[in-house]
C-alpha positions in Angstrom: 13.1 -21.2 1.6 14.0 -19.0 -1.4 15.4 -16.2 0.8 17.5 -18.8 2.7 19.0 -19.9 -0.6 19.7 -16.3 -1.5 21.4 -15.7 1.9 23.4 -19.0 1.5 25.2 -17.4 -1.5 27.3 -15.3 0.9 28.9 -16.2 4.3 28.6 -12.6 5.5 25.8 -11.1 7.6 22.5 -9.7 6.5 23.8 -6.2 7.3 26.0 -5.1 4.4 27.8 -2.7 6.7 28.5 -5.4 9.3 27.8 -2.9 12.0 24.8 -1.0 13.5 24.6 2.7 12.5 22.0 5.4 13.0 19.4 5.6 15.8 15.8 4.8 16.5 14.7 8.4 15.8 16.6 8.4 12.5 14.6 5.4 11.4 11.3 6.9 12.7 12.0 10.0 10.7 11.6 7.9 7.5 7.9 8.3 7.9 8.3 12.1 7.6 10.6 11.8 4.6 8.1 9.6 2.7 4.7 10.7 3.9 2.8 9.8 0.7 4.2 6.3 0.8 3.1 5.8 4.4 -0.4 7.1 3.7 -0.8 4.9 0.6 0.5 1.8 2.5 -1.9 2.5 5.4 -4.9 2.8 3.1 -3.9 -0.4 1.2 -3.5 -2.2 4.5 -6.8 -1.0 5.8 -8.6 -1.9 2.6 -7.1 -5.4 2.5 -7.9 -5.9 6.2 -11.6 -5.2 5.6 -11.7 -7.8 2.8 -12.7 -11.1 4.4 -10.1 -13.8 4.5 -7.1 -12.0 2.9 -4.8 -11.2 5.7 -1.7 -9.3 6.6 0.8 -11.1 4.2 -1.1 -9.9 1.2 -1.3 -6.3 2.5 2.4 -6.1 3.0 3.2 -7.5 -0.4 0.7 -5.2 -2.2 2.0 -2.1 -0.4 5.6 -3.0 -1.2 4.8 -3.5 -4.9 2.9 -0.2 -5.0 5.8 1.7 -3.3 8.2 0.2 -5.8 5.9 1.1 -8.7 5.7 4.8 -7.8 9.3 5.2 -6.5 11.9 7.2 -8.3 14.5 4.5 -7.5 12.7 1.1 -7.9 16.1 -0.6 -8.4 16.8 -0.1 -4.7 13.8 -2.2 -3.6 14.7 -5.7 -2.4 18.0 -4.4 -1.0 16.6 -3.1 2.3 15.6 0.4 1.3 13.8 2.2 4.1 10.9 3.1 1.7 10.1 -0.5 1.0 10.3 -1.5 4.7 8.1 1.4 5.6 5.5 0.5 3.1 5.2 -3.2 3.9 5.3 -2.7 7.7 2.8 0.2 7.6 0.3 -1.9 5.6 0.8 -4.9 7.8 0.0 -2.9 10.9 -2.9 -1.0 9.4 -4.4 -4.3 8.2 -5.2 -5.3 11.8 -8.0 -2.8 12.5 -9.7 -3.7 9.2 -9.2 -7.4 10.0 -11.0 -7.0 13.3 -14.0 -5.4 11.4 -14.7 -8.7 9.6 -13.8 -10.8 12.6 -16.2 -9.0 15.0 -18.9 -7.9 12.7 -19.1 -10.9 10.3 -17.2 -13.7 12.2 -14.8 -14.1 9.2 -11.1 -14.0 10.3 -8.6 -12.6 7.9 -5.5 -14.0 9.5 -4.2 -16.6 11.9 -4.2 -14.2 14.8 -7.8 -13.1 14.1 -8.9 -16.7 13.9 -7.4 -17.3 17.4 -9.1 -14.1 18.6 -12.4 -15.3 17.1 -12.1 -18.6 19.0 -11.4 -16.8 22.3 -14.5 -14.7 21.7 -16.7 -17.8 21.2 -15.2 -19.5 24.2 -16.2 -16.6 26.4 -19.7 -16.5 25.0 -19.3 -13.5 22.7 -21.0 -14.3 19.4 -19.6 -12.3 16.5 -22.1 -10.4 14.4 -23.6 -6.9 13.9 -25.6 -7.2 17.2 -22.5 -7.7 19.3 -21.9 -3.9 19.2 -25.3 -3.3 20.8 -25.6 -6.3 23.1 -22.0 -6.4 24.4 -20.8 -2.9 23.7 -18.8 -2.7 26.9 -16.5 -5.6 25.8 -16.1 -4.2 22.3 -15.2 -0.7 23.4 -12.8 -2.2 26.1 -11.1 -4.0 23.2 -10.7 -0.7 21.3 -9.1 0.9 24.4 -6.8 -2.0 24.8 -5.7 -1.8 21.2 -5.0 1.9 21.6 -2.9 1.3 24.7 -1.1 -1.6 23.0 0.0 0.8 20.2 1.7 3.0 22.7 3.3 0.0 24.4 4.7 -1.3 21.1 6.1 2.1 20.4 7.8 2.1 23.8 9.3 -1.4 23.2 10.5 -0.4 19.8 12.1 2.7 21.1 14.0 0.9 23.8 14.7 -2.5 22.4 15.1 -2.0 18.6 18.8 -1.5 18.7 19.3 -4.8 20.7 16.9 -6.7 18.4 18.7 -5.5 15.3 21.9 -7.4 16.4 20.4 -10.4 14.6 21.3 -8.8 11.3 25.0 -9.0 12.3 24.9 -12.8 12.6 26.8 -14.6 9.8 24.5 -16.2 7.1 26.1 -19.6 7.7 24.4 -19.5 11.2 21.1 -18.0 10.1 20.5 -20.1 7.0 20.5 -23.5 8.7 18.1 -22.2 11.4 15.7 -20.9 8.7 15.8 -24.2 6.8 15.2 -26.3 9.9 12.4 -24.2 11.2 10.7 -23.9 7.7 10.9 -27.6 7.0 9.7 -28.5 10.5 6.8 -26.2 10.0 6.0 -27.8 6.7 6.1 -31.3 8.2 4.1 -30.3 11.4 1.0 -29.1 9.5 0.0 -32.6 8.4 2.9 -34.8 9.5 3.5 -35.8 5.8 6.9 -35.9 4.3 5.5 -34.9 0.9 4.9 -31.4 2.3 8.6 -31.0 3.0 9.4 -32.0 -0.6 6.9 -29.5 -1.9 8.5 -26.8 0.3 11.9 -27.6 -1.2 10.6 -27.7 -4.7 8.8 -24.3 -4.5 11.9 -22.8 -2.7 14.0 -23.9 -5.6 11.5 -22.6 -8.1 11.3 -19.2 -6.3 15.1 -19.0 -6.4 15.3 -19.7 -10.1 12.5 -17.1 -10.8 14.3 -14.6 -8.7 17.6 -15.1 -10.5 15.8 -14.8 -13.9 14.4 -11.4 -12.9 10.8 -12.5 -12.1 9.1 -11.0 -9.1 7.8 -13.6 -6.6 5.0 -11.5 -5.4 2.2 -12.8 -7.8 3.3 -16.4 -6.9 3.2 -15.6 -3.1 -0.2 -14.0 -3.5 -1.5 -17.0 -5.3 -0.2 -19.3 -2.6 -1.7 -17.2 0.2 -5.1 -16.5 -1.4 -5.6 -19.5 -3.7 -7.3 -21.7 -1.2 -9.4 -18.8 0.1 -10.5 -17.9 -3.4 -11.6 -21.5 -4.2 -13.4 -21.9 -0.9 -15.4 -18.7 -1.2 -16.0 -19.3 -4.9 -17.8 -22.6 -4.1 -19.6 -21.0 -1.1 -20.9 -18.2 -3.3 -22.2 -20.7 -5.9 -24.0 -22.7 -3.1 -25.6 -19.5 -1.8 -26.8 -18.5 -5.3 -28.0 -22.1 -6.2 -25.4 -22.3 -8.9 -26.1 -19.0 -10.6 -23.1 -17.0 -11.7 -25.0 -13.8 -11.6 -23.9 -13.5 -7.9 -20.5 -12.4 -9.1 -21.7 -9.4 -11.0 -25.2 -8.5 -9.9 -24.5 -6.1 -7.1 -22.8 -2.7 -7.3 -19.9 -3.8 -5.1 -19.2 -6.7 -7.5 -19.2 -4.4 -10.5 -16.8 -1.9 -8.8 -14.4 -4.8 -7.9 -14.5 -6.1 -11.4 -13.8 -2.7 -12.8 -10.8 -2.2 -10.4 -9.5 -5.6 -11.4 -9.6 -4.7 -15.0 -7.9 -1.4 -14.3 -5.2 -3.1 -12.3 -4.5 -5.4 -15.3 -4.5 -2.8 -18.0 -3.0 0.0 -15.9 0.7 -0.8 -16.5 0.0 -0.7 -20.3 -2.1 2.4 -20.3 0.6 4.5 -18.6 3.3 4.1 -21.2 0.7 4.3 -24.0 -0.7 7.6 -22.7 2.9 9.0 -22.2 3.8 8.1 -25.8 0.5 9.6 -27.1 1.0 12.9 -25.3 4.7 13.1 -26.4 3.6 12.5 -30.0 1.1 15.4 -29.8 3.8 17.7 -28.6 
């Protein structure tokens, strides 16, 4: 909704050049021009994928924010810079293998696609869990082979059809924006068939637009919307498992590591400038 409002400000197309330039191989070469960004994004996507119930949306947002943080030209992010597109799409793609780890080994899907896949597994009598690798190994390894072949197929499709699919960026915004609004509002209404959901979508779309114009990044809000329900559900589940004891959140080594990483992520942006000022003062 917010992006549709941003596009509605101009009647031109998404492509600023209003024409297609370059080639497929020129775009693929961006990975070789930004190897560290690609590696970091892949690791972020894999890590987020392994976390139960997080999903690809969060991986793409986190990788994009990380690439912007370390970039020498962060002001170009949000304007279609190849480095930002590379980071978010790499993390989204690398999230899938990690997502399958939780889906197959634990039965906890991390995305809508993984949830559908989990349902298909159960329908065909494949019970997810650690024993599935021993009891039905032929099916699991067939899945790995199929995923490897799918990667080559996707590369072939991208190589041959990307230029034709990119034509959508040349469509004028006064054509794209109504389509985005209609599809978005229909999706909001179709979830529960409640008109209040449509009003909530409009309200948050307007809120995101105002925040964007005021210079606020929408990423924390988006992460909250994506992960909020999952956090609450798993928080109550953990309390039920521990019979109401809060020690379950800090008793294990993994919990302590995650708490430490959370603290570092919160204070990290402040420690960097402080350390830089301290070292410059010593010089």
